C-alpha positions as CSV (number, residue, x, y, z in Angstrom):
1,X,-131.3,88.6,-44.0
2,X,-133.2,90.3,-41.2
3,X,-133.1,87.1,-39.2
4,X,-130.1,85.7,-37.7
5,X,-129.7,82.0,-38.1
6,X,-129.0,81.3,-34.3
7,X,-131.5,83.8,-33.2
8,X,-134.1,81.6,-35.7
9,X,-132.8,78.3,-33.9
10,X,-133.0,79.8,-30.5
11,X,-136.6,81.4,-30.9
12,X,-137.7,78.0,-32.5
13,X,-135.7,76.0,-29.1
14,X,-137.8,78.4,-26.9
15,X,-141.0,77.9,-28.3
16,X,-140.8,74.0,-28.5
17,X,-139.3,74.1,-25.0
18,X,-142.4,76.2,-23.9
19,X,-144.9,73.9,-25.3
20,X,-143.1,70.8,-23.9
21,X,-143.6,72.8,-20.3
22,X,-147.4,73.7,-21.0
23,X,-148.3,70.0,-22.0
24,X,-146.6,68.5,-19.0
25,X,-148.0,71.4,-16.6
26,X,-151.4,69.9,-16.2
27,X,-149.9,66.6,-15.1
28,X,-148.3,67.6,-12.1
29,X,-149.7,71.4,-11.4
30,X,-152.7,70.3,-9.3
31,X,-151.2,68.0,-7.4
32,X,-147.8,69.6,-6.6
33,X,-146.4,73.3,-7.4
34,X,-143.7,73.3,-10.0
35,X,-141.5,75.7,-7.6
36,X,-141.9,73.1,-4.9
37,X,-141.0,69.3,-5.8
38,X,-138.6,70.8,-8.0
39,X,-136.0,72.2,-5.1
40,X,-137.5,69.6,-3.0
41,X,-136.5,66.4,-5.0
42,X,-133.0,67.4,-6.3
43,X,-132.2,69.6,-2.9
44,X,-131.5,66.1,-0.3
45,X,-130.7,63.3,-2.5
46,X,-128.9,61.5,-0.1
47,X,-131.7,62.0,2.7
């Protein structure tokens, strides 16, 4: 086989991950940048 089994699983999961992020992207992108709200939300949970 030219394609590995685990390699195909890896690419398939990457494809699902990227399409999932692409669908959820437009929902929060206009309001907040992803690189801003993710660290800010998890950086200070106590405060």
